[in-house]
Structures are given as structure tokens and as C-alpha cells.
Backbone as JSON, one array per atom type, in Angstrom:
{
  "sequence": "XXXXXXXXXXXXXXXXXXXXXXXXXXXXXXXXXXXXXXXXXXXXXXXXXXXXXXXXXXXXXXXXXXXXXXXXXXXXXXXXXX",
  "N": [[1.1, -0.99, -0.22], [0.56, 1.97, -1.05], [2.33, 5.09, 0.9], [0.47, 7.46, 1.16], [-1.39, 6.48, 0.75], [-2.14, 4.44, 3.06], [-1.55, 6.47, 5.04], [-4.23, 7.62, 4.65], [-6.14, 5.2, 4.76], [-5.87, 4.32, 7.37], [-7.08, 7.3, 8.55], [-9.83, 7.18, 8.28], [-9.8, 4.55, 9.88], [-10.03, 5.59, 11.87], [-11.97, 7.62, 11.78], [-14.16, 5.89, 11.84], [-13.94, 4.54, 13.72], [-15.06, 6.66, 16.02], [-17.46, 8.09, 15.1], [-18.61, 5.42, 15.63], [-19.19, 5.83, 18.11], [-20.31, 5.57, 21.57], [-22.36, 3.72, 20.33], [-22.49, -0.33, 19.74], [-19.1, -1.59, 19.78], [-16.52, -1.76, 17.43], [-13.65, -3.68, 16.1], [-11.25, -3.01, 14.65], [-8.93, -4.61, 13.69], [-9.66, -6.95, 13.31], [-11.87, -6.34, 10.73], [-9.26, -5.42, 9.28], [-7.95, -7.78, 8.64], [-10.26, -9.02, 7.34], [-10.5, -7.7, 4.97], [-8.08, -8.19, 4.08], [-8.2, -10.78, 3.66], [-10.44, -10.7, 1.59], [-8.79, -9.97, -0.83], [-7.15, -11.5, -0.84], [-8.62, -13.87, -1.6], [-10.47, -12.97, -3.96], [-8.04, -12.85, -5.63], [-7.57, -15.51, -5.8], [-9.08, -16.88, -7.28], [-8.79, -15.71, -9.73], [-8.04, -17.77, -10.98], [-6.84, -19.68, -13.53], [-6.8, -22.89, -14.08], [-8.11, -25.53, -13.31], [-6.6, -27.7, -11.28], [-4.08, -25.56, -10.6], [-5.36, -24.25, -9.65], [-5.79, -26.08, -7.76], [-3.25, -26.5, -6.77], [-3.0, -24.2, -5.82], [-4.04, -24.07, -3.28], [-3.2, -26.67, -2.09], [-0.57, -25.39, -1.49], [-1.65, -23.33, 0.67], [-2.77, -25.2, 2.32], [-4.46, -26.87, 2.6], [-5.83, -30.06, 2.57], [-6.79, -33.02, -0.18], [-9.2, -34.18, -0.38], [-10.28, -32.52, 0.99], [-13.19, -31.07, 3.15], [-12.35, -28.73, 3.84], [-10.75, -28.05, 0.91], [-13.16, -29.6, -1.27], [-15.19, -27.55, -0.61], [-13.36, -25.26, -1.73], [-13.48, -25.08, -3.89], [-16.17, -26.01, -5.01], [-16.89, -23.04, -4.67], [-15.28, -22.18, -6.76], [-15.59, -22.55, -9.05], [-17.74, -22.09, -8.98], [-17.69, -19.85, -9.61], [-16.16, -19.4, -11.89], [-17.0, -20.44, -14.0], [-19.0, -19.48, -16.3]],
  "CA": [[-0.33, -0.33, 0.11], [1.19, 3.61, -0.56], [2.01, 5.6, 2.17], [0.08, 8.34, 0.18], [-3.51, 4.97, 0.86], [-2.27, 4.23, 4.17], [-2.27, 7.44, 6.0], [-5.92, 7.67, 3.93], [-6.91, 4.53, 5.98], [-5.84, 4.78, 9.43], [-7.73, 7.83, 9.35], [-10.73, 6.17, 7.31], [-10.35, 3.91, 11.47], [-10.49, 6.94, 13.41], [-13.3, 8.41, 11.77], [-15.13, 4.68, 12.05], [-14.7, 4.52, 15.16], [-15.28, 7.91, 16.21], [-18.85, 7.83, 14.5], [-19.92, 4.64, 15.81], [-18.85, 5.6, 20.09], [-21.44, 5.32, 22.0], [-22.65, 1.76, 19.38], [-21.51, -1.45, 19.8], [-17.61, -0.96, 19.52], [-16.52, -2.99, 16.67], [-12.5, -4.59, 16.25], [-10.64, -2.32, 13.95], [-8.28, -5.61, 13.27], [-10.68, -7.28, 12.67], [-11.53, -5.19, 9.86], [-8.04, -5.23, 8.48], [-8.02, -8.79, 8.14], [-11.54, -9.87, 6.83], [-10.37, -7.08, 4.03], [-7.3, -9.05, 3.39], [-9.24, -12.34, 2.94], [-10.53, -10.84, 0.48], [-8.36, -9.38, -1.0], [-6.35, -12.07, -1.67], [-9.39, -15.03, -2.39], [-10.63, -13.03, -5.35], [-6.28, -13.05, -6.02], [-7.28, -16.91, -6.4], [-10.96, -16.4, -7.67], [-8.97, -15.41, -10.11], [-7.17, -18.8, -10.88], [-7.78, -20.1, -14.65], [-7.09, -23.75, -14.47], [-8.57, -26.73, -11.86], [-5.42, -27.34, -11.1], [-2.93, -24.83, -10.17], [-6.16, -23.95, -8.09], [-5.88, -27.27, -6.93], [-1.88, -26.86, -5.84], [-2.3, -22.89, -4.69], [-4.79, -24.73, -2.57], [-2.82, -27.58, -1.06], [0.18, -25.1, -0.74], [-2.8, -23.35, 2.14], [-2.75, -26.28, 3.86], [-5.51, -27.78, 2.43], [-5.53, -31.8, 1.83], [-6.84, -33.32, -1.03], [-10.1, -34.44, -0.06], [-10.42, -32.47, 3.2], [-14.39, -31.33, 3.62], [-12.46, -27.35, 3.36], [-10.65, -28.26, -0.15], [-14.05, -29.13, -1.66], [-15.53, -26.37, -0.68], [-12.4, -24.0, -1.66], [-14.06, -26.01, -5.6], [-17.14, -25.69, -4.93], [-17.07, -22.09, -4.8], [-14.42, -21.95, -7.52], [-15.78, -23.72, -10.33], [-19.3, -21.5, -9.1], [-17.63, -18.1, -9.52], [-15.62, -20.03, -12.99], [-19.38, -20.35, -14.75], [-19.61, -18.71, -17.54]],
  "C": [[1.02, 1.78, -0.21], [1.08, 4.01, 0.54], [0.81, 7.09, 2.25], [-1.78, 7.48, 1.24], [-3.0, 4.77, 2.01], [-2.39, 4.63, 5.34], [-3.81, 7.63, 5.72], [-6.77, 6.74, 5.1], [-6.89, 4.14, 7.45], [-7.11, 5.94, 9.55], [-8.95, 7.94, 9.1], [-11.3, 5.29, 8.58], [-10.87, 4.94, 12.24], [-11.42, 7.25, 12.89], [-14.76, 7.84, 11.99], [-15.48, 4.85, 13.59], [-15.07, 5.64, 16.28], [-17.33, 8.36, 16.28], [-19.58, 6.36, 14.97], [-19.54, 4.84, 17.92], [-20.57, 6.37, 20.17], [-22.46, 4.22, 20.93], [-21.66, 0.83, 19.65], [-19.68, -1.37, 19.19], [-17.21, -2.71, 18.3], [-14.72, -3.17, 16.53], [-11.73, -3.91, 14.36], [-9.76, -3.67, 13.24], [-8.95, -6.75, 13.0], [-11.12, -7.47, 10.59], [-10.75, -5.59, 8.35], [-7.92, -7.13, 7.44], [-9.59, -9.41, 7.94], [-10.7, -8.73, 5.11], [-8.96, -8.07, 3.24], [-7.53, -9.96, 2.54], [-9.69, -11.29, 1.89], [-10.53, -10.33, -0.48], [-7.66, -11.04, -2.09], [-7.47, -13.71, -2.35], [-10.48, -14.0, -4.19], [-9.25, -13.54, -6.33], [-6.7, -15.38, -6.79], [-8.39, -17.31, -7.01], [-10.08, -16.54, -9.1], [-7.63, -16.74, -11.73], [-7.4, -19.46, -12.34], [-7.95, -21.37, -14.32], [-7.34, -24.47, -13.18], [-7.31, -26.27, -10.69], [-4.87, -26.33, -10.84], [-4.42, -24.01, -9.52], [-5.64, -24.74, -7.0], [-4.25, -26.91, -5.7], [-2.15, -25.48, -5.42], [-3.26, -23.51, -3.26], [-3.84, -25.57, -0.85], [-1.42, -26.11, -0.54], [-0.15, -23.88, 0.53], [-2.51, -23.65, 2.86], [-3.76, -27.54, 3.69], [-5.68, -29.3, 1.88], [-6.62, -32.34, 0.92], [-8.77, -34.22, -0.37], [-11.2, -34.71, 1.63], [-12.0, -31.17, 3.17], [-14.3, -29.64, 2.8], [-12.4, -27.34, 1.9], [-12.86, -28.18, -1.48], [-15.17, -28.28, -1.98], [-15.6, -24.99, -1.63], [-13.34, -24.48, -3.4], [-15.08, -25.2, -5.98], [-17.33, -23.78, -5.76], [-15.93, -21.36, -6.39], [-15.12, -21.49, -8.88], [-17.65, -23.0, -10.34], [-19.1, -20.06, -9.47], [-16.32, -18.47, -10.93], [-16.41, -19.94, -14.26], [-19.64, -19.75, -15.2], [-21.05, -17.44, -17.31]]
}
């Protein structure tokens, strides 16, 4: 992230916290983790072939035949459908 974007993101976080004063607190770190996860998922969903996708999922620690890998493949196939 560029320095200007980083400063803007920090400012946005502070503003978000301040506008929620008196309401249920929000977890800024969790929001950042979720945003990073979404960016990562977009990257993985762009993988062109199922074989490459499987290899990427194995690199993340998912094992062949696991429920998590099956779910990831289902999501990838749905996303890749025209």
C-alpha cells in the first residue's frame, strides 16, 4: 500500500471508530483481516485452471479430499462459470 493510501486508511479507521461512539464497538484489526482475506480470495478466484487452483489450495494447507478443499473448489467452479 502506498504511504498516502495507508494514511487515508488509518484516518478512515479513526473516523469510523469516532462515528460509532456510544454504539457497539468495532474491531478494526478484524476488519483489516477481513479486507485482506477478500483481496486474497479475489486473487485465488482468478486462477485459470482447476489444477492450478488445487495446487494453490494445497500450498495454503488444504488437503486432498478435505471438506475445506471441496468447498473451495465448489466456490471456484461457481465463480468460473460463464
